[in-house]
C-alpha positions as a printed NumPy array, in Angstrom:
array([[123.804, 111.213, 117.119],
       [122.941, 114.884, 116.556],
       [126.16 , 116.233, 118.065],
       [124.339, 118.09 , 120.845],
       [126.255, 118.728, 124.06 ],
       [124.944, 122.004, 125.502],
       [122.821, 121.663, 128.623],
       [119.104, 122.417, 128.487],
       [117.843, 125.486, 130.298],
       [114.485, 126.936, 131.19 ],
       [112.778, 130.305, 131.245],
       [109.286, 131.566, 132.02 ],
       [107.928, 129.561, 129.054],
       [109.367, 126.247, 130.283],
       [112.285, 124.01 , 129.385],
       [113.828, 125.162, 126.097],
       [114.727, 122.255, 123.791],
       [118.164, 121.982, 122.253],
       [118.134, 122.588, 118.519],
       [120.108, 120.752, 115.846],
       [121.822, 122.271, 112.815],
       [118.663, 121.831, 110.736],
       [116.23 , 123.019, 113.411],
       [115.1  , 119.752, 114.996],
       [114.151, 120.375, 118.62 ],
       [115.407, 117.744, 121.046],
       [114.959, 117.065, 124.742],
       [116.997, 114.317, 126.321],
       [117.687, 113.489, 129.915],
       [121.348, 113.285, 128.922],
       [121.268, 117.021, 128.147],
       [120.237, 117.645, 131.753],
       [122.913, 115.595, 133.51 ],
       [126.118, 117.111, 134.88 ],
       [128.045, 114.301, 133.229],
       [126.559, 112.437, 130.228],
       [127.957, 109.126, 131.492],
       [126.188, 109.414, 134.86 ],
       [123.647, 106.602, 135.253],
       [119.989, 107.465, 135.737],
       [118.944, 105.116, 138.522],
       [115.303, 106.022, 138.975],
       [112.241, 104.066, 139.931],
       [109.291, 103.846, 137.559],
       [107.241, 106.687, 139.018],
       [110.08 , 109.195, 138.688],
       [110.76 , 108.099, 135.111],
       [107.039, 108.388, 134.305],
       [106.867, 111.894, 135.773],
       [109.931, 112.965, 133.784],
       [108.489, 111.619, 130.525],
       [105.262, 113.501, 131.213],
       [107.22 , 116.691, 131.968],
       [108.988, 116.385, 128.62 ],
       [105.503, 116.843, 127.142],
       [103.965, 119.325, 129.581],
       [106.906, 121.462, 130.74 ],
       [108.919, 121.832, 127.533],
       [108.3  , 124.836, 125.337],
       [108.097, 123.027, 122.009],
       [106.499, 125.886, 120.055],
       [104.978, 124.972, 116.694],
       [105.61 , 121.319, 115.785],
       [104.847, 119.253, 112.716],
       [105.74 , 115.988, 114.469],
       [106.814, 114.919, 117.929],
       [108.792, 111.695, 118.094],
       [109.28 , 109.911, 121.385],
       [112.14 , 107.405, 121.334],
       [111.169, 104.765, 123.866],
       [113.079, 101.838, 125.316],
       [112.091,  98.385, 124.115],
       [109.37 ,  96.457, 125.815],
       [106.251,  97.267, 127.761],
       [107.563,  99.106, 130.802],
       [106.818, 102.416, 132.481],
       [107.898, 104.685, 129.623],
       [105.624, 103.247, 126.908],
       [102.754, 103.016, 129.374],
       [103.199, 106.662, 130.388],
       [103.47 , 107.822, 126.774],
       [100.382, 105.872, 125.714],
       [ 98.347, 107.182, 128.649],
       [ 99.447, 110.819, 128.744],
       [100.393, 111.969, 125.238],
       [ 98.124, 112.324, 122.198],
       [ 99.755, 109.492, 120.226],
       [ 98.774, 109.248, 116.562],
       [100.683, 106.01 , 116.092],
       [103.864, 104.094, 116.714],
       [106.56 , 102.541, 114.598],
       [107.932,  99.443, 116.256],
       [111.603,  98.689, 115.718],
       [112.923,  95.16 , 115.782],
       [116.032,  93.226, 114.848],
       [116.277,  89.708, 113.405],
       [116.946,  87.813, 116.646],
       [114.098,  85.568, 117.749],
       [114.167,  86.893, 121.332],
       [113.691,  90.434, 120.022],
       [110.686,  89.224, 118.032],
       [109.042,  88.142, 121.292],
       [109.603,  91.621, 122.81 ],
       [108.189,  93.235, 119.661],
       [105.086,  91.052, 119.88 ],
       [104.598,  92.19 , 123.475],
       [104.921,  95.826, 122.384],
       [102.448,  95.336, 119.548],
       [100.011,  93.587, 121.912],
       [100.322,  96.455, 124.397],
       [ 99.707,  99.096, 121.721],
       [ 96.671,  97.241, 120.41 ],
       [ 95.331,  96.724, 123.945],
       [ 95.591, 100.498, 124.49 ],
       [ 94.122, 101.364, 121.046],
       [ 97.355, 102.925, 119.78 ],
       [ 97.664, 102.591, 115.976],
       [100.739, 100.743, 114.756],
       [102.043, 102.453, 111.641],
       [104.423,  99.637, 110.818],
       [107.425,  97.562, 111.711],
       [111.043,  98.42 , 111.003],
       [113.796,  95.848, 111.211],
       [117.135,  97.329, 112.179],
       [120.443,  95.517, 111.552],
       [118.573,  93.31 , 109.117],
       [121.536,  92.496, 106.903],
       [125.005,  93.583, 105.853],
       [126.056,  94.167, 102.252],
       [129.588,  92.979, 101.634],
       [131.581,  95.798, 100.024],
       [133.71 ,  93.27 ,  98.103],
       [131.097,  90.957,  96.598],
       [127.861,  92.971,  97.013],
       [126.006,  90.033,  98.583],
       [123.635,  90.411, 101.517],
       [124.683,  88.609, 104.673],
       [122.267,  88.02 , 107.532],
       [124.555,  88.327, 110.552],
       [121.827,  87.927, 113.174],
       [120.01 ,  85.102, 111.457],
       [116.773,  84.795, 109.605],
       [114.284,  87.643, 109.834],
       [110.964,  87.103, 111.634],
       [109.486,  90.524, 110.963],
       [107.126,  89.448, 108.178],
       [105.667,  86.716, 110.416],
       [104.95 ,  89.29 , 113.137],
       [103.497,  91.725, 110.606],
       [101.215,  89.05 , 109.163],
       [100.148,  87.823, 112.613],
       [ 99.029,  91.321, 113.648],
       [ 97.9  ,  92.514, 110.204],
       [100.372,  95.392, 110.104],
       [102.927,  96.309, 107.472],
       [106.654,  95.825, 107.422],
       [107.801,  99.337, 106.568],
       [111.423,  98.521, 105.857],
       [114.533,  96.543, 106.671],
       [117.595,  98.617, 107.472],
       [121.078,  97.263, 106.782],
       [124.077,  97.392, 109.074],
       [126.207, 100.096, 107.496],
       [129.604, 101.145, 108.901],
       [129.334, 104.464, 107.037],
       [126.184, 105.337, 108.986],
       [127.902, 104.389, 112.242],
       [130.665, 106.892, 111.455],
       [128.166, 109.64 , 110.615],
       [126.192, 109.036, 113.826],
       [129.372, 108.902, 115.944],
       [130.38 , 112.248, 114.432],
       [127.004, 113.765, 115.454],
       [125.907, 114.223, 111.862],
       [122.851, 111.977, 111.666],
       [120.94 , 114.717, 109.834],
       [123.194, 114.264, 106.796],
       [122.134, 110.653, 106.177],
       [120.391, 110.169, 102.849],
       [119.973, 106.401, 102.949],
       [117.298, 105.265, 100.493],
       [116.231, 102.442, 102.83 ],
       [114.778, 105.129, 105.136],
       [112.332, 106.452, 102.535],
       [109.569, 103.935, 103.345],
       [109.527, 105.283, 106.924],
       [109.264, 108.854, 105.659],
       [106.517, 107.891, 103.22 ],
       [104.559, 106.085, 105.967],
       [104.75 , 109.124, 108.231],
       [103.712, 111.471, 105.423],
       [100.553, 109.37 , 104.839],
       [ 99.468, 110.221, 108.371],
       [ 99.221, 113.986, 107.649]])
């Protein structure tokens, strides 16, 4: 998404993050593999140790924010992050499918059980706007995000559309150029936390 391909390296300070065109520091396991399509077939403890090392062994320098992109669900990675990093809050990402709603509820329950603040819910692939008629089409069915938000007394931050233009930008490694207005509620929510 950011167009990064150079391998990470380390020095006496630790692992040095890759840096994007605009100065965002990124560490990804993919930037450590010999071949980016190699599978990472690791058991939970090795994954947990690696996630912890991304916090403890990386020379991040001065940071305003640290985002950890986690896989869906309640597995080893979220558990490790919640237990070993100073988490100020999470944004849970969903999509309209009912099965995904169940996974999101599990994630929200886990965060609440571990006293991790939930900053809000984001629904990805919420709708598609037809370029010919301008109507919204709900390709994955009816949204359930407001029901989840109400059930857990958290806010729905935003619903993001499916947008082929964004897909092209991300595929080109230029995600930093996106100026989609639908993303502003996420930015505003994060800025409230300062």
